[in-house]
All heavy atoms as an XYZ file, in Angstrom:
960
protein
N      22.073    -33.758     -0.019
C      22.174    -32.291      0.147
C      21.680    -31.743     -1.251
O      22.028    -32.234     -2.357
C      23.584    -31.842      0.349
C      23.842    -30.412      0.376
S      25.547    -30.055      0.740
C      25.201    -28.709      1.852
N      20.919    -30.612     -1.116
C      20.494    -29.892     -2.404
C      21.714    -29.495     -3.155
O      22.698    -29.012     -2.622
C      19.705    -28.663     -1.997
C      18.307    -28.932     -1.654
C      17.538    -27.803     -1.382
C      17.265    -27.005     -2.624
N      16.421    -25.828     -2.595
N      21.597    -29.529     -4.446
C      22.662    -29.122     -5.384
C      22.539    -27.689     -5.718
O      23.609    -26.999     -6.043
C      22.624    -29.990     -6.646
C      23.675    -29.755     -7.591
C      23.688    -30.705     -8.762
C      24.743    -30.480     -9.828
N      24.650    -31.320    -10.873
N      21.413    -27.156     -5.785
C      21.208    -25.762     -6.169
C      20.051    -25.046     -5.541
O      19.369    -25.721     -4.677
C      20.904    -25.704     -7.779
O      19.690    -26.305     -7.995
N      19.805    -23.861     -5.756
C      18.761    -23.167     -5.098
C      19.261    -22.700     -3.610
O      20.389    -22.656     -3.377
N      18.266    -22.463     -2.841
C      18.505    -22.030     -1.523
C      18.907    -23.208     -0.590
O      18.174    -24.212     -0.425
C      17.313    -21.290     -0.919
C      17.218    -19.968     -1.678
C      17.553    -20.971      0.629
C      16.035    -19.084     -1.223
N      20.120    -23.216     -0.028
C      20.598    -24.319      0.716
C      20.248    -24.190      2.275
O      20.190    -25.228      2.947
C      22.103    -24.450      0.586
C      22.570    -24.784     -0.883
C      24.189    -24.779     -0.859
C      22.074    -26.013     -1.366
N      20.046    -23.024      2.728
C      19.765    -22.830      4.149
C      18.463    -23.461      4.408
O      17.375    -23.042      3.880
C      19.712    -21.323      4.481
C      19.380    -21.012      5.942
O      18.314    -21.300      6.373
N      20.302    -20.460      6.646
N      18.475    -24.519      5.318
C      17.198    -25.306      5.445
C      16.125    -24.560      6.137
O      14.944    -24.781      5.942
C      17.540    -26.617      6.333
C      17.966    -26.351      7.672
C      18.370    -27.636      8.404
N      18.920    -27.449      9.716
C      18.098    -27.515     10.910
N      16.887    -27.727     10.736
N      18.704    -27.272     11.966
N      16.416    -23.527      6.973
C      15.365    -22.736      7.720
C      14.819    -21.824      6.577
O      13.518    -21.722      6.731
C      16.060    -21.891      8.815
C      16.732    -22.746      9.904
N      16.011    -23.625     10.687
C      18.043    -22.840     10.160
C      16.844    -24.233     11.473
N      18.040    -23.768     11.172
N      15.543    -21.236      5.804
C      14.913    -20.362      4.764
C      14.115    -21.143      3.774
O      13.017    -20.805      3.332
C      15.992    -19.520      4.088
C      15.530    -18.514      3.049
C      14.538    -17.636      3.676
C      16.758    -17.797      2.482
N      14.674    -22.339      3.306
C      13.910    -23.077      2.318
C      12.600    -23.550      2.928
O      11.619    -23.524      2.218
C      14.803    -24.303      1.873
N      12.594    -24.013      4.131
C      11.407    -24.469      4.693
C      10.338    -23.381      4.898
O       9.187    -23.459      4.621
N      10.841    -22.242      5.286
C      10.016    -21.067      5.449
C       9.353    -20.568      4.160
O       8.134    -20.247      4.083
C      10.658    -19.863      6.104
N      10.144    -20.539      3.063
C       9.586    -20.164      1.779
C       8.481    -21.167      1.294
O       7.548    -20.806      0.598
C      10.794    -20.099      0.794
C      11.778    -18.985      1.018
C      12.887    -19.103     -0.036
C      11.161    -17.707      1.066
N       8.763    -22.464      1.546
C       7.738    -23.387      1.134
C       6.358    -23.276      1.837
O       5.337    -23.735      1.253
C       8.266    -24.883      1.371
N       6.382    -22.643      2.907
C       5.203    -22.408      3.637
C       4.322    -21.146      3.216
O       3.241    -20.919      3.675
C       5.456    -22.273      5.158
C       5.939    -23.576      5.753
C       6.425    -23.464      7.175
O       6.388    -22.373      7.770
O       6.872    -24.486      7.771
N       4.989    -20.347      2.299
C       4.410    -19.103      1.963
C       3.194    -19.286      1.007
O       3.278    -20.245      0.229
C       5.303    -18.117      1.390
C       6.398    -17.622      2.300
C       7.468    -16.827      1.578
C       5.870    -16.756      3.423
N       2.151    -18.421      1.053
C       1.005    -18.574      0.090
C       0.769    -17.124     -0.485
O       1.371    -16.157     -0.067
N      -0.177    -17.102     -1.318
C      -0.635    -15.943     -2.054
C      -0.988    -14.874     -0.971
O      -1.717    -15.130     -0.061
C      -1.808    -16.212     -2.989
C      -2.157    -14.927     -3.744
N      -3.460    -14.598     -3.888
C      -1.469    -14.000     -4.546
C      -3.510    -13.567     -4.686
N      -2.330    -13.229     -5.031
N      -0.477    -13.657     -1.175
C      -0.769    -12.584     -0.228
C       0.182    -12.426      1.018
O       0.123    -11.484      1.607
N       0.950    -13.500      1.206
C       1.765    -13.371      2.364
C       2.939    -12.356      2.031
O       3.277    -12.184      0.884
C       2.430    -14.715      2.699
C       1.497    -15.595      3.344
N       1.624    -17.010      3.238
C       0.446    -15.462      4.061
C       0.669    -17.604      3.892
N      -0.113    -16.707      4.460
N       3.534    -11.773      3.080
C       4.589    -10.820      2.759
C       5.903    -11.284      3.489
O       5.851    -11.947      4.526
C       4.226     -9.445      3.286
O       3.899     -9.497      4.760
C       3.095     -8.799      2.514
N       7.033    -10.885      2.883
C       8.326    -11.231      3.286
C       9.124    -10.005      3.494
O       9.282     -9.290      2.502
C       9.086    -12.245      2.370
C      10.490    -12.546      2.833
C       8.215    -13.539      2.127
N       9.588     -9.719      4.585
C      10.456     -8.621      4.807
C      11.935     -9.028      4.623
O      12.372     -9.934      5.355
C      10.433     -7.986      6.263
C      11.323     -6.885      6.632
C      11.137     -5.646      5.731
C      11.200     -6.530      8.061
N      12.610     -8.360      3.711
C      14.047     -8.690      3.480
C      14.685     -7.360      4.001
O      14.458     -6.344      3.453
C      14.409     -8.870      1.966
C      15.845     -9.257      1.737
C      13.487     -9.934      1.328
N      15.571     -7.562      4.965
C      16.010     -6.334      5.652
C      17.518     -6.384      5.894
O      18.139     -7.447      6.003
C      15.279     -6.076      6.933
S      15.466     -7.386      8.226
N      18.045     -5.146      6.101
C      19.480     -5.034      6.449
C      19.620     -5.254      7.929
O      18.728     -5.437      8.632
C      19.939     -3.532      6.032
C      19.161     -2.465      6.736
O      18.731     -2.646      7.870
O      19.095     -1.320      6.120
N      20.873     -5.276      8.350
C      21.248     -5.646      9.703
C      20.711     -4.619     10.729
O      20.598     -4.893     11.928
C      22.757     -5.839      9.833
N      20.411     -3.363     10.296
C      19.912     -2.297     11.141
C      18.423     -2.144     11.417
O      17.943     -1.515     12.142
N      17.650     -2.841     10.436
C      16.180     -2.761     10.562
C      15.710     -3.413     11.778
O      16.093     -4.608     12.051
C      15.554     -3.428      9.313
C      14.061     -3.326      9.255
S      13.474     -1.787      8.760
C      11.871     -2.161      8.254
N      14.817     -2.742     12.517
C      14.201     -3.500     13.672
C      13.352     -4.580     13.274
O      12.516     -4.489     12.379
C      13.264     -2.367     14.305
C      13.807     -1.066     13.758
C      14.326     -1.433     12.448
N      13.722     -5.767     13.887
C      12.896     -7.013     13.535
C      11.580     -6.941     14.309
O      11.607     -7.054     15.544
C      13.666     -8.246     13.731
C      12.878     -9.491     13.485
C      14.981     -8.184     12.850
N      10.388     -7.077     13.669
C       9.194     -7.031     14.392
C       9.017     -8.288     15.227
O       9.474     -9.426     14.819
C       8.171     -6.907     13.354
C       8.805     -7.304     12.090
C      10.305     -7.091     12.155
N       8.281     -8.324     16.304
C       7.950     -9.481     17.064
C       6.816    -10.163     16.295
O       5.936     -9.590     15.694
C       7.471     -9.104     18.496
N       6.875    -11.472     16.285
C       5.740    -12.263     15.711
C       6.143    -13.100     14.491
O       5.967    -14.254     14.476
N       6.640    -12.447     13.352
C       6.980    -13.186     12.203
C       8.059    -14.210     12.462
O       8.893    -14.040     13.281
C       7.361    -12.228     11.104
C       6.903    -10.851     11.651
C       6.818    -11.008     13.134
N       8.114    -15.259     11.547
C       9.199    -16.129     11.614
C      10.564    -15.483     11.125
O      10.350    -14.666     10.119
C       8.895    -17.326     10.772
C       9.961    -18.409     10.696
C       9.517    -19.624      9.905
N      10.449    -20.567      9.903
C      10.253    -21.788      9.333
N       9.034    -22.031      8.753
N      11.161    -22.718      9.294
N      11.624    -15.602     11.714
C      12.809    -14.922     11.358
C      13.921    -15.906     10.914
O      14.182    -16.895     11.689
C      13.281    -13.985     12.505
C      14.705    -13.343     12.130
C      12.316    -13.018     12.895
N      14.454    -15.658      9.756
C      15.617    -16.331      9.215
C      16.727    -15.351      9.204
O      16.745    -14.451      8.335
C      15.488    -17.099      7.931
C      16.645    -17.756      7.514
C      14.307    -18.085      8.114
N      17.658    -15.459     10.117
C      18.791    -14.459     10.146
C      20.022    -14.987      9.442
O      20.614    -15.958      9.849
C      19.039    -14.151     11.615
C      20.083    -12.965     11.803
O      20.712    -12.546     10.837
O      20.168    -12.507     12.941
N      20.254    -14.418      8.303
C      21.382    -14.853      7.501
C      22.692    -14.097      7.701
O      23.752    -14.383      7.169
C      21.004    -14.760      6.011
C      19.829    -15.594      5.500
C      19.544    -15.292      4.072
C      20.017    -17.074      5.718
N      22.625    -12.934      8.547
C      23.774    -12.150      8.784
C      24.930    -12.897      9.298
O      24.712    -13.647     10.356
C      23.310    -10.988      9.666
N      26.000    -12.735      8.696
C      27.245    -13.389      9.033
C      28.195    -12.403      9.730
O      28.934    -12.537     10.804
C      27.864    -14.196      7.922
C      29.167    -14.799      8.196
C      29.254    -15.942      9.089
C      30.328    -14.360      7.691
C      30.444    -16.519      9.429
C      31.502    -15.036      7.884
C      31.572    -16.039      8.800
N      28.441    -11.282      8.947
C      29.260    -10.219      9.435
C      28.759     -9.040      8.507
O      27.950     -9.191      7.628
C      30.701    -10.425      9.276
C      31.234    -10.594      7.866
C      32.748    -10.803      7.802
N      33.135    -11.103      6.480
C      34.103    -11.944      6.172
N      34.652    -12.730      7.082
N      34.342    -12.078      4.954
N      29.217     -7.793      8.816
C      28.766     -6.685      8.130
C      28.966     -6.773      6.596
O      30.094     -7.112      6.203
C      29.592     -5.431      8.591
N      27.919     -6.723      5.924
C      27.951     -6.842      4.430
C      27.715     -8.241      3.886
O      27.687     -8.385      2.650
N      27.769     -9.232      4.815
C      27.688    -10.726      4.324
C      26.517    -11.327      4.999
O      26.513    -11.374      6.145
C      29.019    -11.343      4.628
C      28.912    -12.807      4.143
C      30.174    -10.696      3.942
N      25.564    -11.873      4.242
C      25.379    -11.688      2.800
C      24.849    -10.370      2.415
O      24.097     -9.766      3.274
C      24.472    -12.833      2.413
C      23.593    -12.972      3.623
C      24.465    -12.741      4.731
N      25.155     -9.840      1.193
C      24.678     -8.579      0.761
C      23.180     -8.674      0.556
O      22.571     -9.664      0.116
C      25.462     -8.140     -0.494
N      22.545     -7.535      0.656
C      21.039     -7.371      0.313
C      20.765     -7.811     -1.107
O      19.867     -8.623     -1.390
C      20.671     -5.885      0.532
C      19.295     -5.651      0.163
C      18.170     -6.024      0.990
C      18.960     -4.844     -1.033
C      16.862     -5.770      0.631
C      17.661     -4.563     -1.314
C      16.669     -4.999     -0.491
N      21.642     -7.462     -2.058
C      21.418     -7.754     -3.419
C      21.417     -9.314     -3.718
O      20.609     -9.848     -4.510
C      22.433     -7.091     -4.343
N      22.328     -9.970     -3.080
C      22.546    -11.418     -3.193
C      21.217    -12.152     -2.650
O      20.730    -13.025     -3.250
C      23.751    -11.911     -2.471
C      25.022    -11.413     -3.084
C      26.220    -11.758     -2.195
O      26.038    -11.702     -0.977
O      27.275    -12.109     -2.702
N      20.852    -11.722     -1.406
C      19.601    -12.292     -0.850
C      18.447    -12.052     -1.693
O      17.652    -12.956     -1.972
C      19.548    -11.857      0.641
C      18.193    -12.436      1.242
C      20.665    -12.378      1.417
N      18.216    -10.802     -2.054
C      17.020    -10.453     -2.841
C      17.000    -11.232     -4.186
O      15.984    -11.826     -4.545
C      17.006     -8.980     -3.207
C      15.761     -8.493     -3.944
C      14.468     -8.769     -3.199
C      15.933     -6.992     -4.281
N      18.199    -11.345     -4.799
C      18.203    -12.133     -6.054
C      17.844    -13.614     -5.895
O      17.034    -14.189     -6.610
C      19.669    -11.968     -6.666
C      19.858    -12.737     -7.917
O      19.136    -12.437     -8.932
O      20.669    -13.698     -7.999
N      18.409    -14.166     -4.728
C      18.068    -15.602     -4.512
C      16.555    -15.778     -4.096
O      15.980    -16.768     -4.645
N      16.047    -14.856     -3.452
C      14.553    -14.961     -3.053
C      13.688    -14.762     -4.301
O      12.778    -15.486     -4.469
C      14.178    -14.014     -1.949
C      14.761    -14.211     -0.623
C      14.399    -13.092      0.308
C      14.164    -15.496     -0.021
N      14.085    -13.854     -5.155
C      13.273    -13.566     -6.371
C      13.301    -14.785     -7.335
O      12.386    -15.015     -8.140
C      13.647    -12.352     -7.086
C      13.333    -11.076     -6.249
C      13.871     -9.858     -6.979
C      11.838    -10.871     -6.042
N      14.423    -15.550     -7.218
C      14.503    -16.755     -8.065
C      13.567    -17.929     -7.566
O      13.296    -18.755     -8.267
C      15.991    -17.242     -8.108
N      13.274    -17.832     -6.318
C      12.528    -18.983     -5.653
C      10.985    -18.619     -5.518
O      10.269    -19.521     -5.333
C      13.102    -19.172     -4.275
C      14.474    -19.618     -4.202
C      14.639    -21.100     -4.513
O      13.748    -21.890     -4.366
O      15.626    -21.448     -5.199
N      10.625    -17.333     -5.468
C       9.244    -16.866     -5.140
C       8.658    -16.266     -6.354
O       9.298    -15.621     -7.183
C       9.280    -15.837     -4.013
C       9.708    -16.296     -2.646
C       9.782    -15.060     -1.796
C       8.731    -17.315     -2.169
N       7.264    -16.360     -6.335
C       6.501    -15.518     -7.250
C       6.247    -14.262     -6.533
O       5.614    -14.384     -5.452
C       5.160    -16.177     -7.748
C       4.326    -15.276     -8.563
C       5.536    -17.447     -8.488
N       6.580    -13.096     -7.016
C       6.515    -11.781     -6.222
C       5.579    -10.907     -7.101
O       5.913    -10.663     -8.288
C       7.786    -11.158     -5.962
C       7.569     -9.885     -5.307
C       8.572    -12.096     -5.021
N       4.464    -10.458     -6.535
C       3.587     -9.473     -7.242
C       4.174     -8.103     -7.181
O       3.793     -7.182     -8.038
C       2.131     -9.461     -6.603
C       1.470    -10.779     -6.763
C       0.100    -10.767     -6.106
O      -0.223     -9.949     -5.198
O      -0.753    -11.610     -6.471
N       4.859     -7.723     -6.172
C       5.402     -6.419     -6.026
C       6.021     -6.243     -4.615
O       6.198     -7.208     -3.917
N       6.436     -5.047     -4.346
C       7.113     -4.798     -3.004
C       6.828     -3.393     -2.584
O       6.378     -2.533     -3.282
N       7.269     -3.151     -1.352
C       7.246     -1.869     -0.721
C       8.485     -1.610     -0.009
O       9.052     -2.443      0.697
C       6.096     -1.863      0.361
O       4.822     -2.198     -0.199
C       5.919     -0.482      1.024
N       9.083     -0.355     -0.325
C      10.340      0.054      0.336
C      10.113      1.459      0.767
O       9.268      2.121      0.593
C      11.422     -0.027     -0.738
N      11.116      1.923      1.598
C      11.142      3.271      2.088
C      11.550      4.229      1.052
O      12.536      3.966      0.316
C      12.114      3.375      3.295
N      10.774      5.298      0.943
C      11.220      6.277     -0.135
C      12.556      6.927      0.179
O      13.225      7.365     -0.737
C      10.141      7.270     -0.410
C       9.879      8.366      0.700
C      10.809      9.382      0.931
C       8.652      8.263      1.375
C      10.567     10.282      1.987
C       8.477      9.225      2.444
C       9.361     10.193      2.688
O       9.132     11.065      3.664
N      12.980      6.848      1.440
C      14.307      7.367      1.773
C      15.435      6.627      1.177
O      16.596      7.266      1.033
C      14.539      7.326      3.311
C      13.674      8.264      4.175
C      12.289      7.609      4.538
O      11.870      6.542      3.967
O      11.703      8.194      5.416
N      15.277      5.493      0.590
C      16.294      4.760     -0.087
C      16.759      5.451     -1.272
O      17.994      5.323     -1.718
C      15.776      3.293     -0.473
C      14.766      3.382     -1.603
C      16.949      2.392     -0.767
N      15.956      6.267     -1.935
C      16.402      6.918     -3.175
C      17.558      7.831     -2.945
O      18.431      7.945     -3.727
C      15.226      7.776     -3.714
C      14.065      6.862     -4.148
C      12.881      7.723     -4.660
N      12.442      8.548     -3.562
C      11.493      9.333     -3.557
N      10.753      9.513     -4.726
N      11.144     10.045     -2.570
N      17.546      8.527     -1.763
C      18.685      9.400     -1.406
C      19.809      8.764     -0.695
O      21.011      9.127     -0.929
C      18.138     10.720     -0.604
C      17.170     11.559     -1.329
C      17.914     12.377     -2.356
O      18.998     12.846     -2.195
O      17.229     12.557     -3.502
N      19.387      7.927      0.276
C      20.384      7.489      1.214
C      21.192      6.227      0.624
O      22.252      5.950      1.091
C      19.727      6.964      2.610
N      20.639      5.481     -0.279
C      21.148      4.263     -0.837
C      20.810      4.055     -2.286
O      20.001      3.188     -2.641
C      20.772      3.056      0.001
C      21.635      1.844     -0.247
O      22.269      1.724     -1.279
N      21.587      0.875      0.637
N      21.282      4.890     -3.200
C      20.864      4.904     -4.636
C      21.103      3.529     -5.242
O      20.317      3.131     -6.082
C      21.736      5.930     -5.278
C      22.237      6.870     -4.175
C      22.232      6.016     -2.984
N      22.072      2.723     -4.754
C      22.390      1.473     -5.381
C      21.249      0.508     -5.048
O      20.787     -0.157     -5.944
C      23.651      0.889     -4.869
C      24.145     -0.417     -5.502
C      25.398     -0.954     -4.988
O      26.279     -0.088     -4.645
O      25.595     -2.217     -4.948
N      20.735      0.544     -3.843
C      19.688     -0.330     -3.446
C      18.351      0.084     -4.177
O      17.568     -0.731     -4.588
C      19.543     -0.348     -1.916
N      18.233      1.412     -4.299
C      16.988      1.937     -5.049
C      16.978      1.482     -6.366
O      15.923      1.054     -6.937
C      17.045      3.439     -4.895
N      18.082      1.537     -7.087
C      18.187      1.108     -8.511
C      17.836     -0.419     -8.566
O      17.158     -0.939     -9.359
C      19.596      1.358     -9.060
C      19.692      0.789    -10.478
C      21.151      0.822    -10.980
N      22.220      0.171    -10.096
C      22.191     -1.197     -9.946
N      21.491     -2.011    -10.636
N      23.122     -1.766     -9.118
N      18.475     -1.254     -7.623
C      18.205     -2.686     -7.638
C      16.738     -2.982     -7.349
O      16.182     -3.872     -8.148
C      19.054     -3.319     -6.444
C      18.728     -4.817     -6.127
C      19.273     -5.720     -7.292
C      19.409     -5.193     -4.865
N      16.112     -2.280     -6.513
C      14.655     -2.463     -6.230
C      13.768     -2.079     -7.489
O      12.901     -2.892     -7.839
C      14.218     -1.671     -5.024
C      14.768     -2.239     -3.742
C      14.494     -1.249     -2.570
C      14.218     -3.620     -3.382
N      14.144     -0.965     -8.123
C      13.336     -0.599     -9.302
C      13.460     -1.563    -10.471
O      12.553     -1.834    -11.110
C      13.890      0.849     -9.743
C      13.275      2.044     -9.117
C      13.517      3.341     -9.778
N      14.887      3.473    -10.314
C      15.920      3.937     -9.613
N      15.776      4.341     -8.337
N      17.152      3.985    -10.108
N      14.715     -2.103    -10.667
C      14.997     -2.996    -11.708
C      14.398     -4.439    -11.384
O      14.030     -5.223    -12.326
C      16.522     -3.163    -11.978
C      17.077     -1.919    -12.570
C      18.559     -1.950    -12.668
O      19.161     -2.989    -12.238
O      19.149     -0.987    -13.174
N      14.275     -4.823    -10.200
C      13.920     -6.207     -9.784
C      12.490     -6.420     -9.515
O      12.024     -7.598     -9.707
C      14.686     -6.615     -8.457
O      16.044     -6.531     -8.655
N      11.696     -5.346     -9.170
C      10.350     -5.650     -8.759
C       9.392     -5.022     -9.818
O       9.464     -3.890    -10.188
C      10.119     -5.036     -7.435
C      10.954     -5.646     -6.287
C      10.869     -4.883     -5.006
C      10.436     -7.116     -6.112
N       8.398     -5.767    -10.175
C       7.375     -5.274    -11.180
C       6.522     -4.084    -10.663
O       6.227     -3.339    -11.479
C       6.539     -6.598    -11.403
C       6.724     -7.427    -10.190
C       8.107     -7.141     -9.662
N       6.261     -4.119     -9.447
C       5.463     -3.026     -8.867
C       6.038     -2.679     -7.519
O       6.000     -3.529     -6.547
C       3.985     -3.495     -8.685
N       6.732     -1.516     -7.402
C       7.332     -1.048     -6.192
C       6.679      0.185     -5.646
O       6.621      1.155     -6.425
C       8.813     -0.791     -6.478
C       9.598     -0.318     -5.142
C       9.692     -1.403     -4.148
C      11.034      0.121     -5.658
N       6.151      0.061     -4.481
C       5.602      1.198     -3.681
C       6.647      1.765     -2.813
O       7.379      1.017     -2.160
C       4.304      0.753     -2.955
C       3.224      0.158     -3.754
O       3.072      0.655     -4.994
O       2.520     -0.722     -3.287
N       6.639      3.074     -2.735
C       7.577      3.752     -1.772
C       6.686      4.532     -0.716
O       5.672      5.183     -1.033
C       8.438      4.769     -2.500
C       9.386      4.077     -3.523
C      10.141      5.227     -4.246
C      10.307      3.154     -2.846
N       7.090      4.187      0.543
C       6.389      4.779      1.704
C       7.438      5.348      2.673
O       8.666      4.978      2.569
C       5.482      3.699      2.432
C       4.430      3.231      1.571
C       6.350      2.598      3.000
N       7.060      6.216      3.548
C       8.104      6.623      4.575
C       8.524      5.421      5.386
O       7.853      4.418      5.553
C       7.251      7.542      5.475
C       6.085      8.013      4.630
C       5.782      6.899      3.730
N       9.779      5.523      5.766
C      10.413      4.427      6.533
C       9.663      3.966      7.718
O       9.572      2.771      8.063
C      11.936      4.826      6.964
C      12.719      3.725      7.556
N      12.907      2.518      6.959
C      13.236      3.548      8.854
C      13.696      1.745      7.642
N      13.863      2.379      8.813
N       9.112      4.951      8.463
C       8.232      4.619      9.627
C       7.008      3.772      9.228
O       6.631      2.907      9.974
C       7.841      5.830     10.426
C       9.040      6.484     11.208
C       9.699      5.577     12.114
O       9.129      4.882     12.845
O      11.049      5.563     12.139
N       6.492      4.035      8.058
C       5.351      3.262      7.612
C       5.855      1.841      7.277
O       5.152      0.873      7.471
C       4.620      3.933      6.413
C       3.629      3.196      5.693
C       2.300      3.097      6.566
O       2.279      3.698      7.664
O       1.370      2.431      6.111
N       7.023      1.750      6.567
C       7.546      0.409      6.300
C       7.675     -0.409      7.552
O       7.332     -1.616      7.535
C       8.819      0.616      5.488
C       9.520     -0.881      5.098
C       8.573     -1.486      4.115
C      10.820     -0.569      4.477
N       8.188      0.186      8.633
C       8.382     -0.553      9.861
C       7.032     -0.996     10.360
O       6.843     -2.135     10.833
C       9.142      0.273     10.850
C      10.500      0.579     10.554
C      11.394      1.077     11.724
C      11.132      2.465     11.941
N      12.054      3.029     12.966
N       6.005     -0.207     10.266
C       4.663     -0.533     10.720
C       4.118     -1.674      9.896
O       3.601     -2.675     10.385
C       3.844      0.710     10.615
C       2.372      0.500     11.250
C       1.450      1.597     11.007
N       1.007      1.659      9.687
C       0.182      0.856      9.097
N      -0.264     -0.181      9.731
N      -0.230      0.968      7.833
N       4.277     -1.587      8.600
C       3.757     -2.653      7.743
C       4.551     -3.951      7.914
O       3.902     -5.053      7.811
C       3.930     -2.239      6.256
C       3.078     -1.071      5.804
C       3.420     -0.601      4.379
C       1.574     -1.487      5.845
N       5.804     -3.859      8.255
C       6.562     -5.044      8.512
C       6.103     -5.991      9.660
O       6.335     -7.164      9.622
C       8.067     -4.703      8.851
O       8.624     -3.975      7.658
N       5.398     -5.375     10.652
C       4.756     -6.199     11.667
C       3.804     -7.279     11.125
O       3.672     -8.272     11.836
C       4.073     -5.318     12.664
N       3.280     -7.141      9.929
C       2.333     -8.068      9.382
C       3.007     -9.088      8.470
O       2.346     -9.949      7.925
N       4.348     -9.025      8.352
C       5.155    -10.004      7.589
C       4.978    -11.373      8.140
O       4.816    -11.629      9.311
C       6.575     -9.532      7.473
N       4.872    -12.345      7.134
C       4.822    -13.837      7.519
C       6.265    -14.199      7.882
O       6.420    -15.110      8.659
C       4.222    -14.475      6.299
C       4.120    -16.041      6.515
C       3.083    -16.335      7.469
N       2.867    -17.806      7.605
C       1.739    -18.395      7.284
N       0.660    -17.750      6.907
N       1.662    -19.743      7.337
N       7.262    -13.671      7.152
C       8.629    -14.097      7.285
C       9.551    -12.842      7.212
O       9.361    -11.919      6.457
C       8.976    -15.003      6.058
C      10.392    -15.477      5.891
C      10.952    -16.293      7.180
C      10.603    -16.252      4.639
N      10.577    -12.837      8.033
C      11.656    -11.785      7.971
C      12.944    -12.526      7.704
O      13.350    -13.426      8.302
C      11.758    -11.136      9.360
C      12.934    -10.111      9.328
C      10.532    -10.395      9.690
N      13.663    -11.968      6.578
C      14.934    -12.534      6.174
C      15.908    -11.389      6.394
O      15.877    -10.320      5.661
C      14.949    -13.079      4.644
C      16.316    -13.564      4.331
C      13.925    -14.028      4.471
N      16.763    -11.615      7.444
C      17.756    -10.552      7.793
C      19.080    -10.823      7.047
O      19.690    -11.917      7.188
C      17.985    -10.585      9.258
C      18.842     -9.401      9.805
C      18.740     -9.342     11.309
N      19.732     -8.471     11.809
C      20.933     -8.783     12.270
N      21.328    -10.063     12.215
N      21.734     -7.832     12.750
N      19.579     -9.813      6.329
C      20.807     -9.912      5.655
C      21.903     -9.325      6.510
O      21.649     -8.704      7.491
C      20.743     -9.223      4.266
O      20.728     -7.762      4.470
C      19.504     -9.669      3.404
N      23.180     -9.453      6.017
C      24.177     -8.686      6.703
C      24.498     -7.378      6.109
O      25.500     -6.664      6.582
N      23.608     -6.889      5.241
C      23.771     -5.537      4.703
C      23.967     -4.537      5.739
O      23.235     -4.481      6.716
C      22.550     -5.176      3.852
C      22.783     -3.924      2.924
C      23.916     -4.114      1.952
O      23.870     -5.062      1.130
O      24.813     -3.235      1.950
N      25.021     -3.610      5.500
C      25.279     -2.518      6.481
C      25.025     -1.139      5.949
O      25.360     -0.174      6.583
C      26.682     -2.662      7.037
O      27.565     -2.675      5.985
N      24.448     -1.009      4.718
C      24.153      0.222      4.138
C      22.661      0.600      4.464
O      21.853     -0.324      4.592
C      24.328      0.326      2.684
C      25.867      0.198      2.331
C      26.076      0.141      0.818
N      25.546     -1.189      0.424
C      25.261     -1.473     -0.758
N      25.420     -0.664     -1.724
N      24.810     -2.679     -1.112
N      22.257      1.898      4.695
C      20.919      2.192      5.147
C      19.812      1.964      4.098
O      20.122      1.975      2.877
C      21.002      3.744      5.395
C      22.197      4.215      4.539
C      23.079      3.029      4.447
N      18.699      1.595      4.656
C      17.435      1.428      3.820
C      17.469      0.344      2.817
O      16.705      0.341      1.867
C      17.071      2.794      3.222
C      16.812      3.903      4.212
C      17.811      4.893      4.318
C      15.693      3.941      5.051
C      17.594      5.919      5.291
C      15.517      4.985      5.941
C      16.472      5.926      6.074
O      16.304      6.888      7.018
N      18.280     -0.637      3.005
C      18.371     -1.838      2.169
C      17.273     -2.814      2.743
O      17.559     -3.875      3.321
C      19.705     -2.528      2.126
N      16.008     -2.408      2.527
C      14.871     -3.170      3.103
C      13.798     -3.169      2.073
O      13.483     -2.178      1.398
C      14.330     -2.547      4.374
C      15.472     -2.183      5.389
O      16.127     -3.095      5.887
N      15.669     -0.950      5.632
N      13.062     -4.280      2.055
C      11.804     -4.312      1.125
C      10.914     -5.438      1.649
O      11.193     -6.413      2.209
C      12.294     -4.709     -0.322
C      12.844     -6.076     -0.501
C      11.108     -4.466     -1.258
N       9.611     -5.091      1.587
C       8.634     -5.947      1.892
C       7.968     -6.475      0.602
O       7.448     -5.791     -0.226
C       7.483     -5.164      2.697
C       6.480     -5.977      3.517
C       7.098     -6.875      4.487
C       5.449     -4.979      4.099
N       8.168     -7.766      0.399
C       7.709     -8.499     -0.891
C       6.354     -9.074     -0.660
O       6.046     -9.684      0.371
C       8.680     -9.641     -1.181
C      10.202     -9.275     -1.372
C      11.028    -10.534     -1.617
C      10.326     -8.257     -2.550
N       5.502     -8.929     -1.654
C       4.196     -9.518     -1.694
C       4.185    -10.734     -2.623
O       4.439    -10.666     -3.708
C       3.094     -8.541     -2.233
C       2.838     -7.336     -1.254
C       1.722     -6.469     -1.779
N       1.845     -5.942     -3.175
C       2.628     -4.926     -3.488
N       3.351     -4.209     -2.588
N       2.711     -4.545     -4.772
N       3.864    -11.871     -2.014
C       3.873    -13.114     -2.724
C       2.702    -13.299     -3.644
O       1.615    -12.857     -3.298
C       3.909    -14.315     -1.770
S       5.411    -14.366     -0.728
N       2.940    -13.824     -4.771
C       1.840    -14.136     -5.703
C       1.667    -15.647     -5.857
O       2.088    -16.420     -5.013
N       1.044    -15.990     -6.982
C       0.887    -17.475     -7.240
C       1.435    -17.754     -8.668
O       1.525    -16.802     -9.491
C      -0.650    -17.841     -7.232
C      -1.167    -17.871     -5.866
C      -1.437    -17.105     -8.154
N       1.851    -19.004     -8.868
C       2.508    -19.290    -10.051
C       1.524    -19.694    -11.274
O       1.990    -19.963    -12.315
C       3.545    -20.459     -9.973
C       2.927    -21.734     -9.452
C       2.469    -22.650    -10.337
C       2.831    -21.976     -8.145
C       1.921    -23.827     -9.987
C       2.214    -23.196     -7.721
C       1.699    -24.130     -8.692
N       0.288    -19.668    -11.034
C      -0.675    -19.969    -12.129
C      -1.757    -18.812    -12.252
O      -1.767    -17.957    -11.501
C      -1.440    -21.307    -11.789
C      -2.060    -21.306    -10.467
C      -3.389    -20.833    -10.382
C      -1.433    -21.822     -9.350
C      -3.970    -20.856     -9.072
C      -2.036    -21.879     -8.170
C      -3.313    -21.369     -8.032
């Protein structure tokens, strides 16, 4: 058994398959999950695991060039907005409907148990060299 890092075998395997330019949607329990992308649903119950915990774990495992979130997060969920600003080198803000449209092109969807609004981000994968 792995001693550290991501232990969920479905998530670890999905992350290993990502390449430069692929996108990963990290979303709350209320975000509509698009048809098509691989989905790893981590939601256990409301708030578990939290968006912040999942984002932190993913950022430790991936090279991320930037991200896209809904601009509504600034008003509706200031804590998530602060986390996104601090965590991502380049964060674009778009209307929530645009984020949902962009999410259809994600390679992977990671669903958290977060129950606060707009705790969603589309991560753009980079390369380590």
